[in-house]
C-alpha positions as CSV (number, residue, x, y, z in Angstrom):
1,M,0.1,0.1,0.2
2,Y,2.7,2.5,1.2
3,S,5.4,0.8,-1.3
4,N,5.4,4.1,-3.8
5,L,6.0,6.2,-1.0
6,T,9.1,7.6,0.8
7,P,9.7,6.0,4.4
8,E,8.8,9.4,6.0
9,M,5.5,9.9,3.8
10,S,4.5,6.4,4.9
11,A,5.1,7.0,8.5
12,F,3.4,10.2,8.2
13,T,0.1,8.7,6.9
14,L,0.4,6.1,9.1
15,C,0.5,8.6,11.9
16,Q,-2.8,10.2,10.2
17,E,-4.4,7.0,9.9
18,A,-4.0,6.5,13.7
19,E,-5.4,9.4,14.8
20,S,-8.2,8.9,12.9
21,Y,-8.9,5.5,14.6
22,L,-8.2,7.3,17.6
23,E,-11.3,9.8,17.2
24,A,-13.4,6.9,16.1
25,E,-12.3,5.2,19.1
26,K,-10.6,2.4,17.5
27,L,-7.9,1.9,20.0
28,D,-6.4,-1.4,18.8
29,D,-6.4,-0.3,14.9
30,A,-4.8,3.0,16.1
31,Y,-2.2,1.4,18.0
32,L,-1.3,-0.9,15.1
33,A,-1.0,1.9,12.8
34,C,1.3,3.8,15.4
35,E,3.7,0.4,15.5
36,K,3.9,0.0,11.6
37,A,4.7,3.6,11.4
38,L,7.6,3.2,14.0
39,E,8.9,-0.1,12.0
40,I,9.3,2.4,9.4
41,L,10.9,5.3,11.1
42,P,11.6,4.1,14.6
43,F,11.6,7.0,17.0
44,Y,9.7,9.2,14.3
45,P,8.4,12.0,16.2
46,L,5.2,12.0,14.9
47,A,4.7,8.5,15.2
48,C,5.8,8.5,19.2
49,K,3.4,11.6,20.0
50,S,0.6,9.6,18.3
51,M,1.7,6.6,20.3
52,G,1.5,8.5,23.6
53,N,-2.1,9.8,22.5
54,V,-3.7,6.3,22.2
55,L,-2.1,4.9,25.3
56,Q,-3.3,7.8,27.1
57,V,-6.4,7.1,26.4
58,M,-5.7,3.5,27.0
59,G,-5.5,4.5,30.6
60,K,-1.3,3.6,30.0
61,L,-0.6,6.8,31.6
62,D,3.0,6.2,32.3
63,E,3.7,4.5,29.0
64,A,2.6,7.2,27.1
65,I,4.8,9.6,28.9
66,N,7.6,7.5,28.2
67,W,6.6,8.0,24.0
68,Y,5.8,11.9,24.7
69,A,9.2,11.7,25.9
70,Q,10.6,10.1,22.8
71,A,9.1,12.4,20.6
72,I,10.8,15.4,22.7
73,I,13.9,14.4,22.5
74,Q,13.5,14.0,18.8
75,Q,11.9,17.3,18.4
76,P,13.0,19.3,21.8
77,N,10.7,22.3,21.1
78,W,7.3,20.5,20.6
79,A,5.4,22.9,23.1
80,E,2.0,20.3,22.6
81,V,4.1,17.8,23.7
82,Y,4.9,19.0,26.7
83,T,1.4,20.4,27.1
84,N,0.4,16.3,26.9
85,I,2.9,15.3,29.6
86,G,1.7,18.1,32.1
87,S,-1.8,16.6,31.8
88,L,-0.7,13.0,32.6
89,Y,1.3,14.5,35.4
90,A,-1.8,16.4,36.9
91,K,-3.9,13.8,36.0
92,Q,-1.5,11.3,38.8
93,K,-1.7,14.6,40.9
94,E,2.0,14.7,40.3
95,W,1.9,18.5,40.5
96,K,5.7,19.9,40.4
97,P,6.5,18.1,37.0
98,A,3.5,19.0,35.8
99,I,3.9,22.9,36.3
100,A,7.4,22.2,35.1
101,C,5.9,20.9,31.4
102,Y,3.5,23.5,31.5
103,E,6.0,26.2,32.4
104,K,8.1,24.8,29.7
105,A,5.3,24.7,26.6
106,I,4.5,28.3,27.5
107,E,8.1,29.1,27.3
108,L,8.2,27.5,23.7
109,Q,4.5,28.8,22.8
110,P,3.5,31.7,25.0
111,N,0.2,32.1,23.3
112,L,-1.5,29.0,24.5
113,P,-4.6,29.4,26.4
114,G,-5.4,26.0,27.4
115,V,-2.0,25.6,29.1
116,Y,-2.5,28.6,31.1
117,R,-6.1,26.9,32.2
118,N,-4.0,23.9,32.9
119,L,-1.9,25.7,34.9
120,S,-4.5,27.3,36.8
121,R,-6.0,24.2,37.5
122,V,-3.0,22.7,39.2
123,C,-2.4,26.3,41.4
124,Q,-5.9,25.6,42.7
125,Q,-5.2,22.3,43.5
126,L,-2.3,23.5,45.9
127,G,-4.3,26.1,47.1
128,D,-2.6,29.2,45.5
129,L,-5.7,30.9,44.2
130,S,-4.2,34.2,43.1
131,L,-1.7,32.6,40.9
132,A,-4.4,30.3,39.7
133,K,-6.6,33.3,39.1
134,K,-3.4,34.9,37.2
135,Y,-3.1,32.2,34.7
136,W,-6.8,32.2,34.1
137,Y,-6.4,35.9,33.3
138,Y,-3.7,35.1,30.6
139,A,-5.9,32.3,29.1
140,E,-8.7,35.0,28.7
141,K,-6.5,37.7,27.5
142,I,-4.8,35.1,24.9
143,E,-8.5,34.1,23.9
144,L,-9.9,37.8,23.2
145,E,-6.5,38.8,21.5
146,K,-7.2,35.5,19.0
147,K,-10.9,36.7,18.7
148,A,-9.1,40.4,18.1
149,L,-7.4,39.4,15.1
150,E,-10.3,37.1,13.9
151,K,-12.3,40.5,14.0
152,L,-9.3,42.6,12.4
153,N,-9.3,40.4,9.7
154,Q,-12.6,40.1,9.0
155,G,-12.7,44.1,9.2
156,D,-9.9,44.2,6.1
157,I,-11.9,41.8,4.0
158,L,-14.9,44.2,4.6
159,F,-13.5,47.1,3.6
160,S,-11.4,45.6,0.1
161,Q,-14.9,44.4,-0.7
162,G,-15.7,48.2,-0.4
163,K,-18.3,47.3,2.8
164,I,-16.9,50.9,4.9
165,K,-19.7,50.7,7.6
166,E,-18.8,47.2,8.6
167,A,-15.8,47.3,8.4
168,I,-15.4,50.4,10.5
169,A,-17.7,48.2,13.0
170,Y,-15.3,45.4,12.9
171,Y,-12.5,47.7,13.8
172,R,-14.0,48.8,16.8
173,E,-15.6,45.5,17.5
174,T,-11.5,44.9,17.5
175,I,-10.3,47.8,19.9
176,E,-13.3,46.6,22.0
177,L,-11.4,42.7,22.5
178,N,-7.8,44.0,22.5
179,P,-7.4,48.0,23.2
180,T,-3.6,47.4,22.5
181,L,-3.9,46.2,18.9
182,S,-2.2,49.2,17.3
183,D,-3.4,47.6,13.6
184,A,-6.9,48.2,14.4
185,Y,-6.7,51.8,15.5
186,S,-4.6,52.5,12.5
187,K,-6.7,51.1,9.9
188,L,-10.0,52.4,11.7
189,A,-8.4,56.0,11.9
190,E,-7.5,55.6,7.9
191,I,-10.9,55.0,7.3
192,L,-12.7,57.4,9.1
193,V,-10.3,59.8,7.4
194,S,-11.7,58.7,4.3
195,Q,-15.3,59.4,5.3
196,G,-14.4,62.9,6.9
197,E,-15.1,61.5,10.3
198,L,-12.1,63.7,11.4
199,E,-12.7,64.2,15.2
200,S,-13.1,60.3,15.3
201,A,-10.3,59.7,13.4
202,I,-7.9,62.1,15.8
203,A,-9.2,60.2,18.6
204,C,-7.9,57.0,17.1
205,Y,-4.6,58.6,16.8
206,K,-4.5,60.0,20.1
207,S,-4.5,56.2,21.1
208,L,-2.1,55.1,18.8
209,I,0.8,57.8,20.3
210,E,0.3,55.7,23.9
211,L,0.5,52.7,22.3
212,L,3.5,53.4,20.1
213,P,5.1,56.3,21.5
214,K,8.3,56.1,19.4
215,N,6.8,56.1,16.0
216,W,6.9,59.5,14.6
217,L,4.6,58.9,11.7
218,I,1.4,58.9,13.9
219,P,1.8,62.5,15.4
220,Y,2.6,63.8,12.2
221,K,-0.9,62.1,10.5
222,L,-2.6,63.6,13.8
223,G,-1.1,67.1,13.3
224,K,-2.8,67.3,10.0
225,L,-5.9,66.6,11.4
226,L,-5.6,69.1,13.8
227,R,-4.5,71.9,11.5
228,E,-7.6,70.8,8.9
229,I,-10.2,71.3,11.8
230,G,-8.5,74.5,12.9
231,K,-6.8,73.2,16.2
232,L,-3.7,74.8,15.3
233,N,-2.2,74.9,18.8
234,D,-2.5,71.2,19.2
235,A,-1.4,70.5,15.8
236,L,1.8,72.6,16.5
237,E,2.1,70.1,19.4
238,A,1.7,66.9,17.3
239,F,4.3,68.5,14.9
240,K,7.0,69.2,17.1
241,I,6.6,65.8,18.9
242,S,7.3,64.2,15.0
243,R,10.1,66.2,14.4
244,E,11.8,65.5,17.5
245,L,11.2,61.9,16.8
246,N,12.4,61.9,13.2
247,P,14.2,65.3,13.0
248,K,15.5,64.1,9.1
249,F,11.5,64.0,8.0
250,P,10.9,67.7,6.8
251,W,7.4,68.0,6.4
252,S,6.8,68.3,10.1
253,Q,9.3,71.5,10.1
254,K,7.4,72.6,7.1
255,H,3.5,72.2,8.6
256,L,4.9,74.0,12.1
257,A,6.5,76.6,9.7
258,D,3.1,77.3,7.7
259,I,1.0,77.2,11.2
260,L,3.1,79.7,12.9
261,Y,2.6,81.9,9.7
262,E,-0.6,81.5,9.4
263,Q,-1.0,82.6,12.7
264,G,0.9,85.5,12.5
265,K,3.7,84.6,14.0
266,L,6.3,85.9,11.2
267,N,9.5,86.1,13.1
268,R,8.9,82.4,14.5
269,A,7.8,81.0,11.3
270,L,10.8,82.9,9.4
271,T,12.9,81.0,12.2
272,C,11.3,77.5,11.0
273,Y,11.4,78.2,7.3
274,R,15.4,79.5,7.1
275,K,16.2,75.8,8.7
276,L,14.0,74.0,6.5
277,M,15.9,75.8,3.5
278,K,19.1,75.1,4.9
279,N,18.3,71.4,5.2
280,H,16.2,70.8,2.5
281,P,16.8,73.4,0.0
282,N,14.6,71.6,-2.8
283,I,11.4,72.5,-0.9
284,W,10.6,75.3,-3.0
285,D,7.5,76.7,-0.9
286,S,10.0,77.5,2.1
287,Y,11.4,80.4,-0.2
288,C,8.0,81.6,-1.0
289,K,7.0,81.8,2.1
290,I,10.1,83.5,3.2
291,G,9.5,86.2,0.5
292,E,6.2,86.5,1.8
293,I,7.1,87.3,5.0
294,F,9.6,89.8,4.1
295,I,6.9,91.6,1.9
296,K,4.8,91.6,5.3
297,Q,7.4,93.2,7.0
298,G,8.0,95.8,4.3
299,E,11.4,94.1,3.5
300,I,10.8,94.2,-0.4
301,N,14.6,94.0,-1.5
302,Q,14.9,91.1,1.0
303,A,12.0,89.4,-0.6
304,V,13.5,89.9,-4.6
305,L,16.9,88.3,-3.2
306,I,15.1,85.1,-2.0
307,Y,13.0,85.0,-4.8
308,R,16.0,85.1,-7.1
309,R,18.2,82.8,-5.1
310,G,15.4,80.0,-5.8
311,L,15.4,80.9,-9.3
312,K,19.0,79.8,-9.3
313,F,17.8,76.4,-7.6
314,N,15.2,75.9,-9.8
315,P,14.3,78.6,-12.8
316,N,11.8,76.2,-14.4
317,L,8.9,76.9,-11.3
318,A,6.5,79.3,-12.5
319,R,5.5,79.9,-9.0
320,F,9.1,81.6,-8.1
321,H,9.0,84.2,-11.6
322,Y,5.3,84.9,-10.2
323,K,6.5,85.8,-7.1
324,L,9.7,87.9,-8.1
325,G,6.8,89.8,-10.2
326,E,4.6,90.5,-7.5
327,A,7.7,91.8,-5.4
328,L,9.1,94.0,-8.5
329,S,5.9,95.0,-8.8
330,K,5.8,96.7,-5.0
331,Q,9.3,98.2,-6.1
332,K,7.4,99.9,-9.3
333,K,9.7,98.1,-11.2
334,L,6.8,97.2,-13.7
335,Q,8.9,96.4,-16.7
336,L,11.0,93.7,-15.0
337,A,7.9,92.6,-13.1
338,I,6.0,92.2,-16.4
339,K,9.0,90.1,-17.8
340,A,8.7,88.0,-15.0
341,Y,4.8,87.4,-15.5
342,Y,5.6,86.7,-18.9
343,Q,8.2,84.2,-17.9
344,A,5.7,82.5,-15.3
345,I,2.8,82.4,-17.8
346,E,5.6,80.7,-20.5
347,L,5.7,77.8,-18.0
348,E,2.4,77.6,-16.6
349,A,-0.2,79.5,-19.1
350,D,-3.3,78.1,-17.2
351,N,-2.9,80.2,-14.1
352,Y,-5.5,82.9,-14.1
353,L,-3.3,84.9,-11.3
354,F,-0.5,85.0,-13.8
355,H,-2.1,86.3,-16.2
356,R,-4.5,89.1,-13.8
357,N,-1.1,90.7,-12.4
358,L,0.3,90.8,-15.7
359,A,-2.5,92.9,-16.5
360,N,-2.6,94.9,-13.5
361,A,1.3,96.1,-14.6
362,L,0.5,96.7,-17.8
363,Q,-2.6,98.9,-17.0
364,E,-0.4,100.6,-14.4
365,L,2.1,101.5,-17.2
366,G,-0.7,102.6,-19.4
367,K,-0.5,99.5,-22.1
368,L,-4.3,99.1,-22.1
369,D,-4.8,97.1,-25.0
370,E,-2.5,94.6,-23.6
371,A,-4.1,94.7,-20.3
372,I,-7.5,94.0,-21.9
373,I,-6.0,91.0,-23.6
374,S,-4.5,90.0,-20.2
375,Y,-7.4,90.1,-18.2
376,R,-9.8,88.3,-20.8
377,K,-7.2,85.3,-20.9
378,A,-7.4,85.7,-17.0
379,I,-11.5,85.4,-17.5
380,E,-11.2,82.6,-19.9
381,I,-9.4,80.7,-17.3
382,N,-11.8,81.8,-14.6
383,S,-14.8,83.0,-15.1
384,N,-16.5,83.0,-12.0
385,S,-14.1,86.1,-10.4
386,C,-16.0,89.1,-10.2
387,W,-12.8,90.7,-9.5
388,L,-11.7,90.0,-12.8
389,Y,-14.7,91.4,-14.6
390,A,-14.5,94.5,-12.9
391,S,-11.0,95.1,-13.1
392,L,-11.7,94.5,-17.1
393,G,-14.3,97.4,-16.9
394,Q,-11.8,99.7,-15.2
395,V,-9.2,99.4,-18.1
396,Y,-12.6,100.2,-20.4
397,I,-13.4,103.0,-18.2
398,Q,-10.0,104.5,-18.7
399,Q,-10.4,103.9,-22.4
400,K,-14.2,105.5,-22.2
401,N,-15.2,102.4,-23.9
402,W,-18.7,102.6,-21.8
403,S,-20.7,99.9,-23.3
404,D,-17.9,97.1,-22.6
405,A,-17.1,98.5,-19.4
406,V,-20.9,98.4,-18.4
407,E,-21.1,94.9,-19.6
408,C,-18.1,93.8,-17.5
409,F,-19.4,95.4,-14.3
410,R,-22.9,93.9,-15.1
411,K,-21.0,90.0,-15.0
412,A,-19.6,91.0,-12.2
413,I,-22.8,92.0,-10.5
414,Q,-24.2,88.2,-12.0
415,I,-21.4,86.7,-10.0
416,K,-21.7,88.4,-7.0
417,P,-25.1,90.6,-6.3
418,D,-24.1,92.3,-3.2
419,Y,-20.9,93.8,-5.3
420,D,-21.6,97.5,-4.2
421,K,-18.5,98.8,-6.0
422,A,-19.8,97.5,-9.3
423,Y,-23.2,99.3,-9.1
424,E,-21.3,102.2,-8.1
425,K,-19.0,101.8,-11.4
426,I,-21.9,101.2,-13.6
427,A,-23.6,104.8,-12.0
428,Y,-20.6,106.8,-12.7
429,I,-20.1,105.7,-16.4
430,F,-24.1,106.5,-16.4
431,E,-23.1,109.8,-15.2
432,Q,-20.7,110.3,-17.8
433,L,-23.3,109.5,-20.3
434,G,-25.2,112.5,-18.8
435,D,-28.1,109.6,-17.7
436,W,-28.5,110.7,-14.3
437,E,-31.8,109.0,-13.6
438,A,-30.3,105.6,-14.4
439,A,-27.0,106.6,-12.6
440,E,-29.3,107.1,-9.5
441,K,-31.1,103.5,-9.8
442,C,-27.7,101.8,-10.1
443,R,-26.4,103.6,-7.2
444,N,-29.6,102.6,-4.7
445,K,-29.4,99.0,-6.5
446,Q,-33.0,99.3,-7.7
447,E,-32.5,98.1,-11.3
448,L,-29.6,97.9,-13.6
449,P,-30.8,99.7,-17.0
450,Y,-30.3,97.7,-20.1
């Protein structure tokens, strides 16, 4: 029957048969199968264990212990066999060797709840109720942790199937079963963020920080959420922790600087941006923010210098040219500003702000036809800006092109019905045309003349 099998496979198959006979309470057949396996491979560990199992059911406990011992000699790290021997000693009320075997099994495989329960029962027999309670607690804890892992895996499956609400419920049940399972908090937090439940996600990340205090990524993610909901001071603290845990990660420092900038703490923000620029010169936004701070502080020359410095590192970044144009415009160096805006547009033609600022500079220089072209291009890109229509309308006023000017301000009012300045401009135009009644109606927002 087994002639075509290797000795190892033959012995293994016989051991499986022995266990099947044992389950069917055919003890003699089980015993014979074990003997055959041992004839093929003497002291085969699995056969020794199966023989021990059979003899144990037969009530031959000492012989069973001997066979289990043979299995351990061949395979010394077999926790299950140590457990079996311990149980046989316990049946014979030999408590010390029973405890020794159970402790060895736990040493080899710490997550065996049955072994802890067996130890608990032995301790009860010995009258050590405190230790018995402790071991029973360990058993329950392990079982809860196993259930938690099952829930976690089920949550993963539900998430992969797109069943988000069900996945959230399973992850929450996982946390109830095992409040120290960091994976559950992490996965739950990510889903909650995707669902817009930011407060709940924040609570998850705070729990994660307690579980994994050395993980820099967790306070970083927490900081981003806190910043998003406007809790800037709390976000600052989170980013500081992340930066301390991983000083080489630049984005914690970047968020710190950005928040300080938003809070108007410009000198502190400037210090952070300068440090970031020194250590990570390829984070271009640092240059832009430093320039903006200089402009806010009236240091226009310094802003120009920092933008030019940025352009040396990355001449193909449209934003640098745009920011340089803004600074030059403030210095009234309009020709240079116009050149910078054109360079920005060449690199990024679909940014309406670039066209708008170019138009502003052209208008200020009196190049009204060119300004009109740029304003129209800006409107083509962003047709929902009342300010662009108003700016274009103002150029038409300068040209005394009243009809086109009125049309621009009408469109501005369509976008923003409470745009008082647009009504005033239309009223002004009708005054220039001598239509005082129409001008008065516009000024009082009664109606727009057609």
